Backbone and ligand atoms as CSV (ligand in chain L), in Angstrom:
chain,resi,resn,atom,element,x,y,z
A,1,UNK,N,N,254.615,194.733,181.524
A,1,UNK,CA,C,253.622,194.065,180.660
A,1,UNK,C,C,254.245,193.700,179.325
A,2,UNK,N,N,254.947,194.655,178.736
A,2,UNK,CA,C,255.478,194.452,177.392
A,2,UNK,C,C,256.413,193.235,177.313
A,3,UNK,N,N,257.212,193.008,178.386
A,3,UNK,CA,C,258.197,191.919,178.301
A,3,UNK,C,C,257.556,190.529,178.385
A,4,UNK,N,N,256.338,190.416,178.954
A,4,UNK,CA,C,255.700,189.111,179.021
A,4,UNK,C,C,254.608,188.970,177.952
A,5,UNK,N,N,254.473,189.965,177.105
A,5,UNK,CA,C,253.386,189.943,176.127
A,5,UNK,C,C,253.708,189.044,174.937
A,6,UNK,N,N,252.708,188.232,174.585
A,6,UNK,CA,C,252.854,187.287,173.466
A,6,UNK,C,C,251.841,187.638,172.387
A,7,UNK,N,N,252.284,187.510,171.147
A,7,UNK,CA,C,251.341,187.718,170.050
A,7,UNK,C,C,250.484,186.467,169.885
A,8,UNK,N,N,249.351,186.645,169.221
A,8,UNK,CA,C,248.353,185.572,169.118
A,8,UNK,C,C,248.949,184.296,168.508
A,9,UNK,N,N,249.857,184.471,167.522
A,9,UNK,CA,C,250.463,183.304,166.879
A,9,UNK,C,C,251.328,182.513,167.850
A,10,UNK,N,N,252.039,183.238,168.728
A,10,UNK,CA,C,252.885,182.569,169.719
A,10,UNK,C,C,252.025,181.840,170.748
A,11,UNK,N,N,250.952,182.504,171.172
A,11,UNK,CA,C,250.038,181.879,172.134
A,11,UNK,C,C,249.425,180.625,171.524
A,12,UNK,N,N,249.018,180.752,170.266
A,12,UNK,CA,C,248.405,179.614,169.576
A,12,UNK,C,C,249.373,178.429,169.551
A,13,UNK,N,N,250.633,178.722,169.254
A,13,UNK,CA,C,251.636,177.651,169.176
A,13,UNK,C,C,251.896,177.052,170.560
A,14,UNK,N,N,252.087,177.918,171.570
A,14,UNK,CA,C,252.380,177.444,172.927
A,14,UNK,C,C,251.220,176.657,173.526
A,15,UNK,N,N,250.010,177.139,173.282
A,15,UNK,CA,C,248.835,176.499,173.902
A,15,UNK,C,C,248.272,175.368,173.033
A,16,UNK,N,N,248.692,175.312,171.784
A,16,UNK,CA,C,248.161,174.295,170.887
A,16,UNK,C,C,246.700,174.535,170.547
A,17,UNK,N,N,246.308,175.810,170.486
A,17,UNK,CA,C,244.937,176.194,170.156
A,17,UNK,C,C,244.999,177.141,168.956
A,18,UNK,N,N,244.191,176.899,167.909
A,18,UNK,CA,C,244.245,177.763,166.729
A,18,UNK,C,C,243.958,179.232,167.069
A,19,UNK,N,N,244.620,180.146,166.354
A,19,UNK,CA,C,244.403,181.584,166.561
A,19,UNK,C,C,242.933,181.944,166.375
A,20,UNK,N,N,242.288,181.251,165.443
A,20,UNK,CA,C,240.868,181.486,165.175
A,20,UNK,C,C,240.035,181.250,166.439
A,21,UNK,N,N,240.399,180.190,167.171
A,21,UNK,CA,C,239.700,179.864,168.418
A,21,UNK,C,C,239.929,180.956,169.461
A,22,UNK,N,N,241.166,181.469,169.495
A,22,UNK,CA,C,241.478,182.530,170.457
A,22,UNK,C,C,240.659,183.790,170.167
A,23,UNK,N,N,240.506,184.093,168.873
A,23,UNK,CA,C,239.685,185.263,168.518
A,23,UNK,C,C,238.224,185.011,168.883
A,24,UNK,N,N,237.804,183.752,168.741
A,24,UNK,CA,C,236.437,183.393,169.127
A,24,UNK,C,C,236.253,183.562,170.636
A,25,UNK,N,N,237.229,183.099,171.404
A,25,UNK,CA,C,237.166,183.238,172.870
A,25,UNK,C,C,237.058,184.706,173.270
A,26,UNK,N,N,237.745,185.568,172.532
A,26,UNK,CA,C,237.667,187.003,172.817
A,26,UNK,C,C,236.253,187.511,172.511
A,27,UNK,N,N,235.705,187.046,171.384
A,27,UNK,CA,C,234.372,187.476,170.962
A,27,UNK,C,C,233.280,187.106,171.947
A,28,UNK,N,N,233.427,185.958,172.636
A,28,UNK,CA,C,232.396,185.544,173.596
A,28,UNK,C,C,232.784,185.952,175.021
A,29,UNK,N,N,233.777,186.818,175.129
A,29,UNK,CA,C,234.167,187.351,176.444
A,29,UNK,C,C,234.718,186.287,177.379
A,30,UNK,N,N,235.357,185.278,176.813
A,30,UNK,CA,C,235.913,184.224,177.657
A,30,UNK,C,C,237.341,184.597,178.050
A,31,UNK,N,N,238.189,184.828,177.061
A,31,UNK,CA,C,239.572,185.241,177.334
A,31,UNK,C,C,239.919,186.370,176.366
A,32,UNK,N,N,240.271,187.504,176.920
A,32,UNK,CA,C,240.607,188.651,176.076
A,32,UNK,C,C,242.091,188.967,176.175
A,33,UNK,N,N,242.648,189.509,175.078
A,33,UNK,CA,C,244.053,189.910,175.149
A,33,UNK,C,C,244.229,191.030,176.174
A,34,UNK,N,N,245.456,191.160,176.716
A,34,UNK,CA,C,245.681,192.220,177.701
A,34,UNK,C,C,245.799,193.584,177.018
A,35,UNK,N,N,246.084,193.576,175.743
A,35,UNK,CA,C,246.176,194.831,175.016
A,35,UNK,C,C,246.512,194.599,173.556
A,36,UNK,N,N,246.891,195.659,172.882
A,36,UNK,CA,C,247.252,195.585,171.462
A,36,UNK,C,C,248.557,196.335,171.226
A,37,UNK,N,N,249.269,195.908,170.222
A,37,UNK,CA,C,250.457,196.674,169.835
A,37,UNK,C,C,249.991,197.930,169.107
A,38,UNK,N,N,250.943,198.836,168.862
A,38,UNK,CA,C,250.615,200.066,168.145
A,38,UNK,C,C,249.996,199.755,166.783
A,39,UNK,N,N,250.449,198.638,166.193
A,39,UNK,CA,C,249.912,198.282,164.873
A,39,UNK,C,C,248.682,197.393,164.968
A,40,UNK,N,N,248.161,197.190,166.182
A,40,UNK,CA,C,246.882,196.509,166.343
A,40,UNK,C,C,246.933,195.015,166.612
A,41,UNK,N,N,248.138,194.437,166.773
A,41,UNK,CA,C,248.220,193.002,167.076
A,41,UNK,C,C,247.792,192.742,168.514
A,42,UNK,N,N,247.025,191.662,168.683
A,42,UNK,CA,C,246.600,191.286,170.041
A,42,UNK,C,C,247.816,190.830,170.842
A,43,UNK,N,N,247.845,191.223,172.105
A,43,UNK,CA,C,248.907,190.774,173.009
A,43,UNK,C,C,248.313,190.039,174.203
A,44,UNK,N,N,248.911,188.893,174.514
A,44,UNK,CA,C,248.445,188.085,175.641
A,44,UNK,C,C,249.558,187.967,176.674
A,45,UNK,N,N,249.170,187.851,177.937
A,45,UNK,CA,C,250.145,187.648,179.014
A,45,UNK,C,C,250.184,186.183,179.415
A,46,UNK,N,N,251.039,185.844,180.362
A,46,UNK,CA,C,251.147,184.458,180.819
A,46,UNK,C,C,249.871,183.992,181.503
A,47,UNK,N,N,249.186,184.937,182.173
A,47,UNK,CA,C,247.936,184.578,182.843
A,47,UNK,C,C,246.909,184.069,181.812
A,48,UNK,N,N,246.831,184.772,180.677
A,48,UNK,CA,C,245.892,184.347,179.625
A,48,UNK,C,C,246.292,182.984,179.066
A,49,UNK,N,N,247.601,182.780,178.970
A,49,UNK,CA,C,248.086,181.482,178.483
A,49,UNK,C,C,247.626,180.358,179.423
A,50,UNK,N,N,247.712,180.626,180.727
A,50,UNK,CA,C,247.251,179.630,181.700
A,50,UNK,C,C,245.740,179.431,181.623
A,51,UNK,N,N,245.032,180.534,181.375
A,51,UNK,CA,C,243.568,180.440,181.249
A,51,UNK,C,C,243.185,179.592,180.032
A,52,UNK,N,N,243.930,179.776,178.948
A,52,UNK,CA,C,243.652,179.010,177.723
A,52,UNK,C,C,243.866,177.511,177.992
A,53,UNK,N,N,244.929,177.213,178.710
A,53,UNK,CA,C,245.208,175.823,179.076
A,53,UNK,C,C,244.090,175.271,179.969
A,54,UNK,N,N,243.604,176.122,180.880
A,54,UNK,CA,C,242.496,175.722,181.751
A,54,UNK,C,C,241.233,175.425,180.923
A,55,UNK,N,N,240.947,176.299,179.950
A,55,UNK,CA,C,239.770,176.109,179.099
A,55,UNK,C,C,239.869,174.773,178.354
A,56,UNK,N,N,241.076,174.484,177.860
A,56,UNK,CA,C,241.284,173.248,177.100
A,56,UNK,C,C,240.976,172.018,177.968
A,57,UNK,N,N,241.450,172.052,179.211
A,57,UNK,CA,C,241.217,170.913,180.112
A,57,UNK,C,C,239.757,170.820,180.539
A,58,UNK,N,N,239.162,171.990,180.812
A,58,UNK,CA,C,237.762,171.992,181.254
A,58,UNK,C,C,236.855,171.454,180.146
A,59,UNK,N,N,237.225,171.720,178.877
A,59,UNK,CA,C,236.440,171.181,177.758
A,59,UNK,C,C,236.524,169.663,177.729
A,60,UNK,N,N,237.707,169.151,178.088
A,60,UNK,CA,C,237.857,167.686,178.146
A,60,UNK,C,C,236.966,167.073,179.227
A,61,UNK,N,N,236.631,167.880,180.248
A,61,UNK,CA,C,235.709,167.407,181.284
A,61,UNK,C,C,234.261,167.479,180.804
A,62,UNK,N,N,234.066,167.999,179.592
A,62,UNK,CA,C,232.717,168.061,179.033
A,62,UNK,C,C,231.958,169.308,179.427
A,63,UNK,N,N,232.656,170.301,179.987
A,63,UNK,CA,C,231.972,171.530,180.385
A,63,UNK,C,C,231.768,172.426,179.165
A,64,UNK,N,N,230.652,173.185,179.188
A,64,UNK,CA,C,230.374,174.099,178.074
A,64,UNK,C,C,231.197,175.367,178.252
A,65,UNK,N,N,231.326,176.138,177.164
A,65,UNK,CA,C,232.099,177.385,177.246
A,65,UNK,C,C,231.452,178.374,178.215
A,66,UNK,N,N,230.131,178.346,178.290
A,66,UNK,CA,C,229.421,179.193,179.259
A,66,UNK,C,C,229.827,178.840,180.689
A,67,UNK,N,N,229.833,177.537,180.958
A,67,UNK,CA,C,230.200,177.068,182.297
A,67,UNK,C,C,231.654,177.409,182.607
A,68,UNK,N,N,232.514,177.253,181.586
A,68,UNK,CA,C,233.936,177.543,181.773
A,68,UNK,C,C,234.138,179.041,182.033
A,69,UNK,N,N,233.367,179.861,181.308
A,69,UNK,CA,C,233.475,181.306,181.518
A,69,UNK,C,C,233.121,181.654,182.968
A,70,UNK,N,N,232.088,180.982,183.494
A,70,UNK,CA,C,231.707,181.195,184.888
A,70,UNK,C,C,232.866,180.890,185.830
A,71,UNK,N,N,233.595,179.819,185.520
A,71,UNK,CA,C,234.732,179.426,186.362
A,71,UNK,C,C,235.882,180.430,186.254
A,72,UNK,N,N,236.150,180.850,185.007
A,72,UNK,CA,C,237.233,181.825,184.794
A,72,UNK,C,C,236.905,183.128,185.531
A,73,UNK,N,N,235.636,183.566,185.421
A,73,UNK,CA,C,235.219,184.790,186.118
A,73,UNK,C,C,235.340,184.632,187.620
A,74,UNK,N,N,234.928,183.448,188.108
A,74,UNK,CA,C,235.002,183.195,189.549
A,74,UNK,C,C,236.453,183.256,190.022
A,75,UNK,N,N,237.375,182.717,189.203
A,75,UNK,CA,C,238.789,182.755,189.572
A,75,UNK,C,C,239.279,184.200,189.613
A,76,UNK,N,N,238.752,185.027,188.690
A,76,UNK,CA,C,239.181,186.433,188.650
A,76,UNK,C,C,238.617,187.236,189.813
A,77,UNK,N,N,237.455,186.797,190.341
A,77,UNK,CA,C,236.880,187.483,191.503
A,77,UNK,C,C,237.756,187.311,192.740
A,78,UNK,N,N,238.538,186.240,192.749
A,78,UNK,CA,C,239.514,186.066,193.819
A,78,UNK,C,C,238.969,185.614,195.156
A,79,UNK,N,N,237.738,185.092,195.183
A,79,UNK,CA,C,237.180,184.602,196.456
A,79,UNK,C,C,237.648,183.158,196.672
A,80,UNK,N,N,238.290,182.861,197.824
A,80,UNK,CA,C,238.842,181.518,198.043
A,80,UNK,C,C,237.788,180.414,197.907
A,81,UNK,N,N,238.175,179.355,197.255
A,81,UNK,CA,C,237.390,178.122,197.130
A,81,UNK,C,C,236.126,178.196,196.271
A,82,UNK,N,N,235.792,179.367,195.745
A,82,UNK,CA,C,234.582,179.478,194.927
A,82,UNK,C,C,234.701,178.611,193.669
A,83,UNK,N,N,235.900,178.614,193.058
A,83,UNK,CA,C,236.098,177.816,191.846
A,83,UNK,C,C,235.891,176.330,192.155
A,84,UNK,N,N,236.447,175.867,193.280
A,84,UNK,CA,C,236.279,174.459,193.667
A,84,UNK,C,C,234.804,174.108,193.829
A,85,UNK,N,N,234.063,175.005,194.530
A,85,UNK,CA,C,232.644,174.734,194.763
A,85,UNK,C,C,231.858,174.677,193.462
A,86,UNK,N,N,232.133,175.648,192.590
A,86,UNK,CA,C,231.408,175.683,191.313
A,86,UNK,C,C,231.756,174.471,190.451
A,87,UNK,N,N,233.032,174.123,190.433
A,87,UNK,CA,C,233.477,172.978,189.643
A,87,UNK,C,C,232.840,171.691,190.173
A,88,UNK,N,N,232.760,171.607,191.488
A,88,UNK,CA,C,232.148,170.453,192.124
A,88,UNK,C,C,230.686,170.287,191.687
A,89,UNK,N,N,229.937,171.406,191.696
A,89,UNK,CA,C,228.534,171.393,191.253
A,89,UNK,C,C,228.423,170.975,189.792
A,90,UNK,N,N,229.267,171.593,188.947
A,90,UNK,CA,C,229.223,171.306,187.514
A,90,UNK,C,C,229.528,169.838,187.242
A,91,UNK,N,N,230.523,169.309,187.949
A,91,UNK,CA,C,230.900,167.916,187.714
A,91,UNK,C,C,229.824,166.960,188.241
A,92,UNK,N,N,229.153,167.364,189.331
A,92,UNK,CA,C,228.026,166.558,189.828
A,92,UNK,C,C,226.961,166.412,188.747
A,93,UNK,N,N,226.604,167.532,188.121
A,93,UNK,CA,C,225.592,167.503,187.062
A,93,UNK,C,C,226.069,166.672,185.876
A,94,UNK,N,N,227.340,166.845,185.535
A,94,UNK,CA,C,227.913,166.109,184.399
A,94,UNK,C,C,227.860,164.599,184.667
A,95,UNK,N,N,228.135,164.231,185.906
A,95,UNK,CA,C,228.095,162.814,186.275
A,95,UNK,C,C,226.680,162.265,186.156
A,96,UNK,N,N,225.703,163.041,186.658
A,96,UNK,CA,C,224.301,162.609,186.568
A,96,UNK,C,C,223.901,162.403,185.116
A,97,UNK,N,N,224.264,163.390,184.278
A,97,UNK,CA,C,223.932,163.336,182.856
A,97,UNK,C,C,224.577,162.108,182.204
A,98,UNK,N,N,225.827,161.850,182.546
A,98,UNK,CA,C,226.551,160.716,181.974
A,98,UNK,C,C,225.921,159.400,182.391
A,99,UNK,N,N,225.518,159.324,183.676
A,99,UNK,CA,C,224.901,158.089,184.150
A,99,UNK,C,C,223.544,157.855,183.489
A,100,UNK,N,N,222.811,158.956,183.236
A,100,UNK,CA,C,221.513,158.823,182.561
A,100,UNK,C,C,221.720,158.316,181.133
A,101,UNK,N,N,222.728,158.880,180.459
A,101,UNK,CA,C,223.026,158.439,179.089
A,101,UNK,C,C,223.434,156.966,179.073
A,102,UNK,N,N,224.177,156.544,180.082
A,102,UNK,CA,C,224.594,155.143,180.159
A,102,UNK,C,C,223.375,154.236,180.294
A,103,UNK,N,N,222.391,154.688,181.119
A,103,UNK,CA,C,221.158,153.918,181.277
A,103,UNK,C,C,220.425,153.793,179.948
A,104,UNK,N,N,220.365,154.915,179.208
A,104,UNK,CA,C,219.680,154.907,177.919
A,104,UNK,C,C,220.392,153.979,176.941
A,105,UNK,N,N,221.704,154.022,176.936
A,105,UNK,CA,C,222.475,153.149,176.051
A,105,UNK,C,C,222.291,151.687,176.429
A,106,UNK,N,N,222.242,151.436,177.740
A,106,UNK,CA,C,222.035,150.067,178.210
A,106,UNK,C,C,220.690,149.537,177.702
A,107,UNK,N,N,219.645,150.395,177.813
A,107,UNK,CA,C,218.311,150.009,177.342
A,107,UNK,C,C,218.316,149.800,175.829
A,108,UNK,N,N,219.034,150.669,175.114
A,108,UNK,CA,C,219.118,150.555,173.657
A,108,UNK,C,C,219.805,149.246,173.277
A,109,UNK,N,N,220.846,148.896,174.017
A,109,UNK,CA,C,221.561,147.644,173.766
A,109,UNK,C,C,220.631,146.448,173.966
A,110,UNK,N,N,219.814,146.511,175.034
A,110,UNK,CA,C,218.849,145.446,175.293
A,110,UNK,C,C,217.906,145.276,174.107
A,111,UNK,N,N,217.420,146.420,173.553
A,111,UNK,CA,C,216.518,146.347,172.399
A,111,UNK,C,C,217.210,145.697,171.219
A,112,UNK,N,N,218.457,146.081,170.986
A,112,UNK,CA,C,219.195,145.515,169.846
A,112,UNK,C,C,219.338,144.004,169.991
A,113,UNK,N,N,219.636,143.559,171.205
A,113,UNK,CA,C,219.771,142.118,171.441
A,113,UNK,C,C,218.454,141.411,171.158
A,114,UNK,N,N,217.354,142.080,171.582
A,114,UNK,CA,C,216.031,141.498,171.376
A,114,UNK,C,C,215.710,141.399,169.888
A,115,UNK,N,N,216.018,142.477,169.143
A,115,UNK,CA,C,215.749,142.462,167.702
A,115,UNK,C,C,216.563,141.369,167.005
A,116,UNK,N,N,217.788,141.207,167.446
A,116,UNK,CA,C,218.645,140.193,166.836
A,116,UNK,C,C,218.074,138.800,167.090
A,117,UNK,N,N,217.595,138.603,168.312
A,117,UNK,CA,C,217.005,137.320,168.678
A,117,UNK,C,C,215.749,137.045,167.842
A,118,UNK,N,N,214.966,138.136,167.647
A,118,UNK,CA,C,213.745,138.024,166.859
A,118,UNK,C,C,214.061,137.608,165.420
A,119,UNK,N,N,215.107,138.187,164.866
A,119,UNK,CA,C,215.512,137.847,163.505
A,119,UNK,C,C,215.942,136.383,163.416
A,120,UNK,N,N,216.688,135.937,164.447
A,120,UNK,CA,C,217.141,134.543,164.456
A,120,UNK,C,C,215.955,133.583,164.561
A,121,UNK,N,N,214.967,133.948,165.418
A,121,UNK,CA,C,213.749,133.137,165.567
A,121,UNK,C,C,213.005,133.029,164.246
A,122,UNK,N,N,212.856,134.184,163.581
A,122,UNK,CA,C,212.122,134.212,162.314
A,122,UNK,C,C,212.826,133.341,161.274
A,123,UNK,N,N,214.126,133.382,161.299
A,123,UNK,CA,C,214.893,132.562,160.361
A,123,UNK,C,C,214.666,131.083,160.658
A,124,UNK,N,N,214.718,130.734,161.968
A,124,UNK,CA,C,214.521,129.339,162.382
A,124,UNK,C,C,213.116,128.846,162.048
A,125,UNK,N,N,212.122,129.767,162.099
A,125,UNK,CA,C,210.736,129.420,161.770
A,125,UNK,C,C,210.545,129.267,160.279
A,126,UNK,N,N,211.520,129.677,159.508
A,126,UNK,CA,C,211.392,129.630,158.049
A,126,UNK,C,C,210.472,130.710,157.532
A,127,UNK,N,N,210.530,131.908,158.166
A,127,UNK,CA,C,209.621,132.996,157.794
A,127,UNK,C,C,209.920,133.597,156.428
A,128,UNK,N,N,211.079,133.284,155.902
A,128,UNK,CA,C,211.459,133.927,154.630
A,128,UNK,C,C,210.880,133.193,153.423
A,129,UNK,N,N,210.176,133.988,152.599
A,129,UNK,CA,C,209.653,133.451,151.336
A,129,UNK,C,C,210.242,134.238,150.170
A,130,UNK,N,N,211.362,134.906,150.444
A,130,UNK,CA,C,211.980,135.710,149.385
A,130,UNK,C,C,212.227,134.826,148.156
A,131,UNK,N,N,211.832,135.336,147.010
A,131,UNK,CA,C,212.025,134.585,145.780
A,131,UNK,C,C,210.849,133.684,145.469
A,132,UNK,N,N,210.009,133.424,146.494
A,132,UNK,CA,C,208.903,132.503,146.286
A,132,UNK,C,C,207.567,133.185,146.102
A,133,UNK,N,N,207.558,134.495,145.949
A,133,UNK,CA,C,206.284,135.186,145.810
A,133,UNK,C,C,206.325,136.193,144.682
A,134,UNK,N,N,205.176,136.825,144.481
A,134,UNK,CA,C,205.067,137.805,143.399
A,134,UNK,C,C,205.876,139.058,143.677
A,135,UNK,N,N,206.081,139.836,142.629
A,135,UNK,CA,C,206.926,141.024,142.744
A,135,UNK,C,C,206.345,142.117,143.617
A,136,UNK,N,N,205.014,142.138,143.796
A,136,UNK,CA,C,204.385,143.207,144.562
A,136,UNK,C,C,204.336,142.900,146.053
A,137,UNK,N,N,204.725,141.730,146.427
A,137,UNK,CA,C,204.637,141.362,147.842
A,137,UNK,C,C,205.957,141.647,148.569
A,138,UNK,N,N,205.768,141.966,149.834
A,138,UNK,CA,C,206.916,142.210,150.695
A,138,UNK,C,C,207.050,140.984,151.579
A,139,UNK,N,N,208.228,140.396,151.604
A,139,UNK,CA,C,208.358,139.129,152.315
A,139,UNK,C,C,208.170,139.276,153.828
A,140,UNK,N,N,207.624,138.255,154.432
A,140,UNK,CA,C,207.384,138.241,155.882
A,140,UNK,C,C,208.652,138.358,156.700
A,141,UNK,N,N,209.804,138.010,156.129
A,141,UNK,CA,C,211.053,138.090,156.900
A,141,UNK,C,C,211.348,139.526,157.307
A,142,UNK,N,N,211.007,140.453,156.415
A,142,UNK,CA,C,211.261,141.860,156.702
A,142,UNK,C,C,210.397,142.327,157.868
A,143,UNK,N,N,209.104,141.969,157.809
A,143,UNK,CA,C,208.184,142.353,158.863
A,143,UNK,C,C,208.576,141.697,160.189
A,144,UNK,N,N,208.916,140.434,160.117
A,144,UNK,CA,C,209.214,139.680,161.328
A,144,UNK,C,C,210.406,140.252,162.091
A,145,UNK,N,N,211.372,140.757,161.353
A,145,UNK,CA,C,212.582,141.242,162.042
A,145,UNK,C,C,212.465,142.672,162.535
A,146,UNK,N,N,211.533,143.452,161.951
A,146,UNK,CA,C,211.438,144.852,162.375
A,146,UNK,C,C,210.213,145.139,163.236
A,147,UNK,N,N,209.387,144.134,163.442
A,147,UNK,CA,C,208.201,144.299,164.267
A,147,UNK,C,C,208.591,144.772,165.670
A,148,UNK,N,N,207.874,145.759,166.163
A,148,UNK,CA,C,208.131,146.202,167.534
A,148,UNK,C,C,209.249,147.210,167.647
A,149,UNK,N,N,209.878,147.548,166.523
A,149,UNK,CA,C,210.928,148.569,166.579
A,149,UNK,C,C,210.256,149.928,166.718
A,150,UNK,N,N,210.592,150.638,167.792
A,150,UNK,CA,C,209.969,151.934,168.021
A,150,UNK,C,C,210.975,153.050,167.763
A,151,UNK,N,N,210.490,154.169,167.216
A,151,UNK,CA,C,211.416,155.297,167.041
A,151,UNK,C,C,211.919,155.752,168.407
A,152,UNK,N,N,213.115,156.339,168.439
A,152,UNK,CA,C,213.731,156.684,169.721
A,152,UNK,C,C,212.942,157.686,170.556
A,153,UNK,N,N,212.058,158.478,169.891
A,153,UNK,CA,C,211.290,159.453,170.673
A,153,UNK,C,C,210.033,158.849,171.275
A,154,UNK,N,N,209.783,157.574,170.939
A,154,UNK,CA,C,208.642,156.886,171.536
A,154,UNK,C,C,209.166,155.839,172.489
A,155,UNK,N,N,208.593,155.791,173.654
A,155,UNK,CA,C,209.045,154.787,174.588
A,155,UNK,C,C,207.837,153.994,175.053
A,156,UNK,N,N,208.024,152.692,175.170
A,156,UNK,CA,C,206.938,151.858,175.647
A,156,UNK,C,C,206.994,151.836,177.173
A,157,UNK,N,N,205.919,152.291,177.790
A,157,UNK,CA,C,205.893,152.311,179.250
A,157,UNK,C,C,204.698,151.502,179.750
A,158,UNK,N,N,204.811,151.016,180.967
A,158,UNK,CA,C,203.723,150.244,181.541
A,158,UNK,C,C,202.816,151.183,182.330
A,159,UNK,N,N,201.508,151.140,181.989
A,159,UNK,CA,C,200.562,152.024,182.632
A,159,UNK,C,C,199.336,151.211,183.004
A,160,UNK,N,N,199.007,151.142,184.289
A,160,UNK,CA,C,197.891,150.324,184.772
A,160,UNK,C,C,197.936,148.910,184.205
A,161,UNK,N,N,199.124,148.349,184.205
A,161,UNK,CA,C,199.277,146.970,183.764
A,161,UNK,C,C,199.280,146.776,182.259
A,162,UNK,N,N,199.158,147.889,181.496
A,162,UNK,CA,C,199.187,147.776,180.036
A,162,UNK,C,C,200.405,148.474,179.480
A,163,UNK,N,N,200.896,147.984,178.380
A,163,UNK,CA,C,202.027,148.656,177.752
A,163,UNK,C,C,201.513,149.664,176.741
A,164,UNK,N,N,201.936,150.892,176.880
A,164,UNK,CA,C,201.514,151.930,175.941
A,164,UNK,C,C,202.736,152.659,175.416
A,165,UNK,N,N,202.584,153.195,174.216
A,165,UNK,CA,C,203.660,153.996,173.631
A,165,UNK,C,C,203.440,155.447,174.033
A,166,UNK,N,N,204.494,156.073,174.461
A,166,UNK,CA,C,204.356,157.475,174.850
A,166,UNK,C,C,205.528,158.268,174.288
A,167,UNK,N,N,205.177,159.464,173.765
A,167,UNK,CA,C,206.245,160.334,173.263
A,167,UNK,C,C,207.005,160.911,174.451
A,168,UNK,N,N,208.315,161.034,174.292
A,168,UNK,CA,C,209.165,161.565,175.384
A,168,UNK,C,C,208.903,163.046,175.584
L,1,ZN,ZN,ZN,212.315,136.876,152.950
């Protein structure tokens, strides 16, 4: 053990992960040092180094630390193919979530295009009276371009042939 043991600073340098993060991983029971030196320095083995590299890649896949811990534990249980199955499930969910977000962004983009068109229409109609009215009035150009803008938590849905606003 002693000959393959690395101090936290060496692990941090080799793995490209700050020592602070490694201490955090220990605190949440994700990756713990294999032991300590007599003077209390954390010691890590090559297996932990590989686990740290695995955590780094799994984070790039968008997995949470909880999910990653599940995978690390599953790998330690040593049951064949369990990690593959769990990873497959996690990535399925991640894909669904990503596709849903893409749909939402697509809809948001559609709204932006519509608002832009509305502003152009209002301009073409000559809706702006800025400079031509009293100080207490708000020009119609402002209203014309923001009309119909709904906060993101409200969505307009069709219900019995009518459009209604509904909170998500
Ligand atoms: Zn105006």
